[in-house]
N, C-alpha and C positions, 0 to 999 in steps of 0.2 A: 547434148545431141538428142536426148530423149524428147526434148521439147519439140523437136522437129517432127517426131512421130505423133505427138498429141496435137490435135487441131487447136489452133489458137482460140477459136470460139468455145470449145469444150473446156479448155483451161480457164478462161475468163468466167465461164458459167459456174464452174466449181467454186472458184474463189468468191465470186459475187454471191452465190447462194449461201456460203458459209458466213460471210460478213453481214449480209442483210438479215439472215435469220437471227443472229445474235443482237444486232443493233436495233431490231424492230421492237424489242421489249426493253430498251435501255431504261433503267429506273432513274428517277430524279434524286437529286440531293446526295446524301451521304452514301448511297448504294452504288455510286459510279465507280468507286475503287474496286468493289467486288465484281462489277460488270466488266471492268477492264481486265481483271485477272481471269474471269471466265472467258472473255473474248480471246485472250492469248492462248488459253487451253483448247478452245473450240476450233481454232484454225491453225493447225500445225503447218509449219513451213513446208513448201514444196521441195521434195528431196532433190538435192543438187546432183546426186549420183545418177539420177535417171536421164541426165542430159547426154549420156553416152549412147550412141546408136548401136553399139555392139553388145549391149547388155541383153541377154536372152530373157524372154518372158516379160518384156517391158510392158506389154499391154495388160497382162494379167495383174502385174503389180500396180499399174495405174488404176485398175478397177478396185483392187483392195483398198488403195488409198482413198478413192472416192467414197466407198462404203464407210470407211473409218471416219472420214470427215462428216458424213451425214449423221452418224451416231453421236459424235461429239457435239455437233450443232443442235441435235434434238435435246440432248441432256442439258446443254447450256440454256436453251429456250425454256425448258421446264423449271430450271433453277431460278432463272430471272423472273419468270412469271410468279413463282411462289413468293419470292422476295417482294415483288410489287404488291401482291395481295396483302401480305402482312403489313407493309408500310401504310397502305390505304386504310386498313383496319385500325391502326394506331391513330391516324389523323381523324378519320370519321368512323364512328361505331357502325356495326352492321345494321342494315335496314330491318325494321321490324316487319312482322307479318301484316300488321294493320296498314302500314304504308304501302306495301306491295299490293294488298287487296284494293286499296283506294285508287292506286294508279294503274291497276290492271296489268301488272307485269310481275315477272318472277326475278327480275334483276335488281340489284341494289341501286340506290340513287347515285347519280354521277357526282364525282368530286367537284365541289365548287371552288373557283378561284385557284386553279392548279398552280399558276405562276406564283401566287402569294405563298402557298404551301412549300413550293420548291425553294423560294427565297428564304422562308423561315427555317427550313431544314438546313439550308446552306449556312445561315447565321448561327444555328445551333451547333452545327459541326465546327464552325470557326471558333465559337466561344468555348467549345470543349477543350481547346488547347490554349490555356492562358499564356503559356510561354511565347506562343507565336504572336500574341497581341502586344506584348511589351516592346517598347522601343529600345533599340540598342544604344541610344544616346542617353547617358546617365546624368549629364550635367546641364540639361536644358529644361528641367521640370518647371512649369509655371506656377510657383507658389503664390505670387501676387496676381491673381486673376480677376479680382473684383474689389471695389472700395469697401473698407471695413473701419470700425471705430474701436477704440480701446474699451475694455469692459468696465472700467471705472469712470468713463466719461458720461456726461449728462446725455449725450446723443445715443448712448447704447439702448437698444430696445429690450434687452433682457437684464434682469437684476442679478448681479453676481452673488454667490454664496460666500459668507464670511465665517464659515465653520472652522476653517484653518486658523484664522485670527483668534477665534474664541479659544481654541485649544492652546494656542500660543500664550494667550493671556493667563490661562489656568496654569501653564507651566511657569510663567514668570511669577505669578502669585505664590506658587509653591516654593520656588527658589528663594524669593525675597523673604518669606516667612521662615524658611530654614536658616537663612543668613541671620535673621533677628534672633532665632533660638541660639545659634552658635555664639553670636555677639553677647547675648545676655549671660550665657554660661561662662564665657571668658571674662566678663566684667564682674559678675556677682557670685558665680559658683552656684551651688545648690542651696536655695533658701527654704526648702520645704522641710518642715520638722513635724513628724506625726505626733510626738509626745508633747510638743509645745502647744499650749492652749491658754487662752486668757479668760475663759469663762469660769464663773464661780458656781459652787454648789447651790447657792441660793437662786441663781438664775435658772438652773435646770429644774429645781423643785417648783418655783413659782410659775415657770413656763408650763410645766405639766399640769398644774392646778388650773391655770387659766384655759389651757387647751381642753380640759375636761369639763369645765363649768360653762363655757360659752354655749354649747348645744342645749343646755338647760333652758335657755331663753326661747328656743324653738318649741319646746314642750309647754312653756308658759303660753305661747301663742296658740298652741292647740287647746289649752284649757279655756282661753278667752273665746276661741272660735266655737268650741263645743257649747259654751253657754249661749252664744249668739244663735247657734243652730237650734238649740232647745227653745229659745224665745221665738224663733221663726215658726217652728211647728205649732206652738201655742197660739201665735198671732193668726196663722192661717185658719186654725180651727175656730177661733173666736169670731173672725171676720165672716166666716161662713154661717155661723149661728146668729149673727146680728142681722136684723131686718131693717131697722130704721137707718136713715142716712146719717143722723146725728151720732148714733152709736158707732158707726163705721168710722166717722171722722175722728172721734175721740180715740179709737183704737189705733188709727194710723198715726196720730200725734204721739201717743205713748210708744209706739213702735219706733218712730224716728228718734225720740229721746233716748231709747235704748241703743240705737245705732251710734249715737254720739258717744255714749259711754264705752261702747265696744271700740270705737276708733281711738278714743283717748287711752284706753288700756293697751292697745297695740302700739301706740306711739310711745308711751312710757316704757313698755317692755323693750322696744327696739333701741330707744335712746340709752337706757341703762346697759344694754348689751354692748354698745359701742363705746360709751364714755368710760365705764368702769374698767374695761380691759385696756383701753388706750391709756388711761391714767396709770394703771399698774405697770404697763410696759415702759412708759416714759420715765417714771420715777424710780422703779425698783428693778428693772431688768437692764443690766449694763451691756450684755453681749448683743451685738446687732443681729447676729444670725438667729438666735433664739427669739429676740424681739420681733424680727421680721416674720417668722413663722406664726407667732401668736397674733400679730396684727393682720396678716393675710387671712387667717382663720376667722377672726372676729368680723372682718369686713365682709367676707363671703356669707357668713351666717346672718349678719345684719341685712344684707341684700335679700337673702332667702326669706327672712321674717317679713320684710316689706312686701315682697311678691306674694307671700302666702296670705297676708292680710288684704291686699288690694284685690287679688283674684277672688277670694271667698266673699268679699263685699259684693262684687258684681254677680257672683253665683247666687247669693242670697236675694239680690234684687230680681234676678231672673226667675227664682223659685216663687217669689211673691207675685210676679207679673208674667205668667206663662204666655200670655197673648201679646207679648212685646214684639215690636217690629224688627228687633235686632236679635235674631236667633243665635244660640250658642253653636260653637263648632260641633260637627257630627261626632268627632272622636270622644266628646264628653258624654254622649248619650249612654255609654256603657256603665258610667258611674256618676249619676246625677247627685246634686246637692240635696240633702246633707250626708249622703252615704259616703262621700269622700273624706269626711272629717273623722279620721281614725288614726290611731298610733302607727299602724303599719304604713298607711299612706304617707304620713308625715316623715317617718323614718326613711322611707325610700327617697323622698324629695331631699332630705338632708344629705344623703350619700350620693345622689345622682349628680352627674357632671353638668349641671345646668343651674342658672340663677332665676329662672322664671318657673313659677308653679303651674302645673296642670294636674287635674285629677287623673288623667290617663296619658301615658307616653307610649310611643312605639317601642315594642320589646322584641328581643331576639329569643330564639328557642333554647339555645344551649350555650354553655361557657367553653370557649376554646382555651384550655389551660396552657397549651404551647404558645399561643398568641400572648397570653398574659405574662408568661415567663420571659418572652423576648422583650416585651415593653418594660418589664421591671428591670431587666439587665441594662436596657438603654438608659433608664432613669439613673441607675447606680453609676454606670460608666460616665454619663455626661455630668453628673454631680461631682464626681472625682475630677473630671477634666476642668470644670469651672473652678474648683478649689485650687488645683495646681496652677492654673493660669492666673488666678487672682494673686496667689502667694508669690509666684515666681516672677511675674511680669508687671501686673498692675500695681502692687504695693511699692516696689522700688521707684517706679515712675512718679507715683504720688508723693513719696518722701522727698525725692529730688526736686519736685516742683514747688515745695513750700518756700525754699530760699529764693527762687526766682520770683514768686508772687510777692514776697516781702519786699524785695528790691525793685519791683515793678519793671523788670526786664522784659519788655514787650516781645522781643524776638524769641527769647527763650520760652516765654509763656506760650506763644503760638506753636513753637516746636513741640513742647510738652503736651499741649492739648491735642495736636495732630497725632502724636505717638500714642497717647492714651485713647484716642478715639478708635484706633484700629483694634486695640486690645478689648475695649468695651464692646465693639461690634461683634467680635468673636464670642465673647461671653454672652452677649444678648442672644445671638443666634443659637448657641448651645442651650441656653435657658428656655428659649421659645420651643425648640424641638423637644426638650425634656418634659416640659409642662403640657403643651397643647397636643403634641403627637404621641408621646409615650405614656405619660401619667394619666391623662384624661381618657385615652383609648383603653388602657388597662382597667381603669375604674369603670368605664362604660361596659366593658366586657364582663366584668364580675357582676355588675348590677343589671345585666341584660338590657342595657340602654341602647336603643336602636339608632337614634339620630347622632351620628358621629361628625357632623360638620361643625367642628370647633373653630375653623378658620377656612378661608378661601385663598385665592392667589393674590395675596397682598403684595408680593414682590413685583407684580405687573401693574400696580395701581397707577393710573394716569394723573391722580391728584392726591392731595393730603386727605381730603374728605373720604375718598374711596379707600385709602389706606386705613383710616380709623374705623371704617365700617367692615373691613374684611379681616383684619389681623387678629381680632379678639371677638369672636361671634357671641360667646355667652354674655359678656358685658354689653355688647351692642344690642342684643335682644332685650336685655333688661331696660336699657335706656330708652329704646324705641317704644317698648310696650307700656312702661309705667311712668315715663316722663314726657317724651316727645308727643306721642299720640294723645294723651289727655290734655296737654297744653294746647295743641292744635284744635282739639274738639271744643275747648273753652273759648276759642276765638283768637288765639295767638297766631301770629304769622309763622310760617316754617322757619324763617331766618331767626326770629326771636326765640323760638323753641330750641333751635340748634345751639344758639348761644347759651341758653340755660343748661342744656345737656353738657356742653363743653365745660361750663363753669363747675357743674356738679362733678364731672369726671376729674377735673383738676383738683378739686378739694379732696376727693378720695385718694388720688395719687400723692398728694401732699401728706396726708395722714399715713399712707403706706410707707413712705420714704422718711419723712421727718420724725415720726415718733420713735421708731426703732433706733435711729441714729442720734436721737436727742437734739435735733436741729430742725426746728419748724420753718426755717427760712431756706431750706434746701431746694 
């Protein structure tokens, strides 16, 4: 009934003004929900109780309702305007003063591409609710959406990793060896006897004597080289005092004859060192372990004597011909010949973990005794392991193989060889680590020896030749420096020099194995 008192044009004007004031500043994107809430608050519903014509003061109530609507609309417009300004600041940073001065205006630059910003805000608002993006159909996911190949196929573009198979093979290897240990214990029991030994007192005494006498040949080489150095000093002085060409020629001939005597003396000393010790071990030392230690020691000292003689020969020649076109390594400048011919220098070479003589070696500053202790414990532990493995596993296999070899049972021989090869490989690896990694590093640390490259990655060798060059670097250095390079320098082909090196190495290994075991056809 009250509507009849209010003119329809006034009623429409009030509602239109409220709605238009709010919708004029409608924000884009995610602020629409806030705008709808503000719109509902800004335009209160027209009171239905005013429809009664009998209500007193209806016109004054209508005026209050209009003022209230205007206030709510103004507050809504201010709130929406503030929200719009903050949204535009997030999308575009405020205009700088330089931009305003350049364009001659105090207003911020207009927002570019408003539709794109609005669609981006709408997408951001949609992605903020991941549950709404998920499909309600759980059994229609397209797992097979493109063509693919198996990872082990040749058509695969990526190489698969086989680390899992490597770990599996390690586990299989451990389990198989544990099974062999259990099988050996069930079949033979404990074969290790600490008190049981088969070496004689004579073997121990003779082995100790040989071990002590072998280094004496090194000092015999020092005496020979000392005499040669003294002769070089005298020859240099006499050559400088000679003025005629004939006198110089006679002095050079006498000097060369002296060199021949020095070479013969070194040869005799080295041969006696090797032959006497090998003869004593072969005929008088019955225990193979003691014999092996003596033979290894004499071969090492023999190689050191040869290197000492060959190196000092070249150093003497360089001292007599300082203008030679082949200069010496720079590391030798700190100790030139004949200042290197001393007892101290020779003793260091005797104990150093190398087979090639140099007047000067790279040195370390201090000794790490904790490092030495660890390496010594490794040597002791691996030596005990080798002894236990040899006594418990290798010895029974060897004893059981004798009957099969006598009857020429080929199948059993192959089976025994394969079984023994596994044990031999384990013993060889333990011996390699004990010698080249533990013992030589401990010795190098005590001697301040800096170059610790006693081996390289021989287990990754692509060929047999690479393996022989990388698994034993001290012997390789000796062979290359004193046999291979001189032969190539004299006109030999690299192949022929390599064959000679291989033959010489085979002879040394035959002496090392055949003499202690009293079996030269080993």
